[in-house]
N, C-alpha and C positions, 0 to 999 in steps of 0.2 A: 404695668403687666408681670405677674408672678409666674415663676417657673412651672408652677403646679397646672398653669392655665393652658400651657402649650402642651399640643399633642400632635400625633403624627409622625410620618415617616421620616421628615427633615430633622425634627428635633430629636426624634429617636436615634437618627443615625450620627447627629453631633455629638449624643451622650454616650455613643459605644466606645468601650475602652479599648486600648493598644491591642491586647489579647484577641478580644472579637473581631478588630480589623484584620489583624493577620490571618486568623482562620478564614475569613471570607476569602481574603486574596488568595490564600493557599489553595483553597477548594476551587476557586475559579480557574487558577493557572493548572492545577492538577486535571481538571475537567478537560480544558482546552488541549492540554499534551495527551491525554489518553484517547480523546476522540483522532487527533492526528494520527497517533500510533495506529490504532485500528483501522483508519482509512488507508494507512501506507502499507499495512499488512494485507489488506483485502486486495489493493492496487497491485502489489507484488504477486499474490496468488493469481489473479487474472492474467498478468503479464506472462506469467510461467505457463498457463495454460494455453494462451495464444501462440507463443513461441513452440510449444510442444507440438500444437497442432499444424502449424505452419512446417515443422520438421517433418511431420507424417504425411502432410499434404504434397512434400517434396517426392515422396515415393510413388504418388500416382503420375505414372508416365503415360497414361492411356492415351489414345488419339483424342483430339477435339470433337470429332463426329465419327459416325459409323463409316464414313468412306474415306477418312485420313489415317494414316500411319506416321508415327514419328520415325524419321529416319536416322540411323545411327549416325550419320554423319552431321545430323543437325544438333545431337546431343553434346553438350559442352563440358566433359568430365571435370575439368580443372575449376570451372564455374560452379558445378554442382557440389563438388567436394569443399571448395572453400566455404560457401553458403552453409553448407551441412555443419562443418567445424565450427564456423562462426556460431551458428545459433546454438550449439552444444555449449560454446563457451558461456554467452550470454545467459542460456538457461541455468547453467552451473553457478555462475555469478548470482544470480537472481534467487536461486535456491540458498545458498550461503547467506546472502543479504536477509532472507525471508527466515532463515533459522536464528540470525542473530537478533533480528528485530522481534519475532516471537519471545525469545529468551529474555529479552530486555524489558518487554511488555510484562511478561509475568513477574518478573522481578520488581519492576516499578509500580504495577498497579494490581499485582495478585491475578489469580484467574487465569483465563486461557490466554 
Protein backbone atom coordinates (compact mmCIF):
# COMPACT_ATOMS: atom_id res chain seq x y z
CA UNK A 1 0.00 0.00 0.00
CA UNK A 2 1.48 3.32 -1.03
CA UNK A 3 1.44 6.50 1.06
CA UNK A 4 -0.76 8.27 -1.49
CA UNK A 5 -3.53 5.69 -0.87
CA UNK A 6 -3.77 6.73 2.78
CA UNK A 7 -6.02 9.58 3.74
CA UNK A 8 -8.02 10.77 6.70
CA UNK A 9 -7.41 12.38 10.05
CA UNK A 10 -5.13 9.64 11.39
CA UNK A 11 -2.55 9.79 8.62
CA UNK A 12 -2.79 13.57 8.50
CA UNK A 13 -2.07 13.69 12.21
CA UNK A 14 0.94 11.41 11.83
CA UNK A 15 2.32 13.62 9.05
CA UNK A 16 2.07 16.88 10.96
CA UNK A 17 5.37 18.57 11.56
CA UNK A 18 6.73 19.70 14.92
CA UNK A 19 5.70 23.32 14.37
CA UNK A 20 2.08 22.34 13.71
CA UNK A 21 1.98 20.07 16.76
CA UNK A 22 3.39 22.79 19.00
CA UNK A 23 0.92 25.35 17.62
CA UNK A 24 -2.03 23.03 18.33
CA UNK A 25 -0.81 22.32 21.87
CA UNK A 26 -0.19 26.00 22.53
CA UNK A 27 -3.67 26.92 21.32
CA UNK A 28 -5.27 24.27 23.55
CA UNK A 29 -3.30 25.37 26.63
CA UNK A 30 -4.00 29.06 26.01
CA UNK A 31 -7.71 28.43 25.49
CA UNK A 32 -7.99 26.41 28.71
CA UNK A 33 -6.05 28.99 30.73
CA UNK A 34 -8.13 31.85 29.31
CA UNK A 35 -11.39 30.11 30.22
CA UNK A 36 -10.19 29.45 33.77
CA UNK A 37 -9.08 33.09 34.12
CA UNK A 38 -12.48 34.33 32.89
CA UNK A 39 -14.29 32.03 35.29
CA UNK A 40 -12.08 33.14 38.21
CA UNK A 41 -12.76 36.81 37.45
CA UNK A 42 -16.51 36.18 37.25
CA UNK A 43 -16.44 34.19 40.50
CA UNK A 44 -14.56 37.01 42.25
CA UNK A 45 -17.07 39.59 41.01
CA UNK A 46 -19.98 37.49 42.27
CA UNK A 47 -18.28 36.90 45.61
CA UNK A 48 -17.65 40.63 46.11
CA UNK A 49 -21.28 41.48 45.31
CA UNK A 50 -22.53 38.84 47.77
CA UNK A 51 -20.27 40.10 50.56
CA UNK A 52 -21.27 43.71 49.90
CA UNK A 53 -24.93 42.72 50.08
CA UNK A 54 -24.33 40.82 53.30
CA UNK A 55 -22.65 43.88 54.79
CA UNK A 56 -25.58 46.06 53.70
CA UNK A 57 -28.09 43.58 55.12
CA UNK A 58 -26.36 43.93 58.49
CA UNK A 59 -27.72 47.49 58.58
CA UNK A 60 -31.26 46.13 58.58
CA UNK A 61 -31.99 45.93 62.30
CA UNK A 62 -35.73 46.10 61.82
CA UNK A 63 -37.98 43.79 63.79
CA UNK A 64 -38.83 40.38 62.41
CA UNK A 65 -42.56 41.11 62.59
CA UNK A 66 -44.72 44.19 63.03
CA UNK A 67 -45.32 43.17 66.64
CA UNK A 68 -41.71 42.62 67.67
CA UNK A 69 -38.91 44.97 68.56
CA UNK A 70 -35.18 44.40 68.89
CA UNK A 71 -34.19 45.33 72.36
CA UNK A 72 -30.96 47.22 72.85
CA UNK A 73 -29.90 44.56 75.33
CA UNK A 74 -30.31 41.87 72.62
CA UNK A 75 -27.90 43.62 70.24
CA UNK A 76 -24.33 42.34 70.47
CA UNK A 77 -22.13 45.29 69.52
CA UNK A 78 -18.86 43.35 69.69
CA UNK A 79 -20.18 40.63 67.37
CA UNK A 80 -21.63 43.20 64.94
CA UNK A 81 -18.41 45.21 64.73
CA UNK A 82 -16.22 42.12 64.37
CA UNK A 83 -18.39 40.74 61.55
CA UNK A 84 -18.58 44.11 59.78
CA UNK A 85 -14.81 44.57 59.88
CA UNK A 86 -14.21 40.96 58.83
CA UNK A 87 -16.51 41.39 55.84
CA UNK A 88 -14.77 44.65 54.95
CA UNK A 89 -11.38 42.92 54.99
CA UNK A 90 -12.67 40.02 52.88
CA UNK A 91 -14.22 42.44 50.37
CA UNK A 92 -10.98 44.43 50.10
CA UNK A 93 -8.88 41.28 49.66
CA UNK A 94 -11.25 40.04 46.96
CA UNK A 95 -11.13 43.44 45.22
CA UNK A 96 -7.32 43.35 45.21
CA UNK A 97 -7.35 39.79 43.86
CA UNK A 98 -9.88 40.80 41.20
CA UNK A 99 -7.78 43.80 40.16
CA UNK A 100 -4.67 41.64 39.82
CA UNK A 101 -6.58 38.93 37.93
CA UNK A 102 -7.99 41.48 35.48
CA UNK A 103 -4.55 43.04 34.90
CA UNK A 104 -2.95 39.65 34.33
CA UNK A 105 -5.79 38.54 32.05
CA UNK A 106 -5.37 41.64 29.91
CA UNK A 107 -1.61 41.14 29.78
CA UNK A 108 -1.79 37.42 29.02
CA UNK A 109 -4.75 37.32 26.64
CA UNK A 110 -5.41 40.91 25.57
CA UNK A 111 -8.85 42.48 25.68
CA UNK A 112 -11.00 42.86 28.80
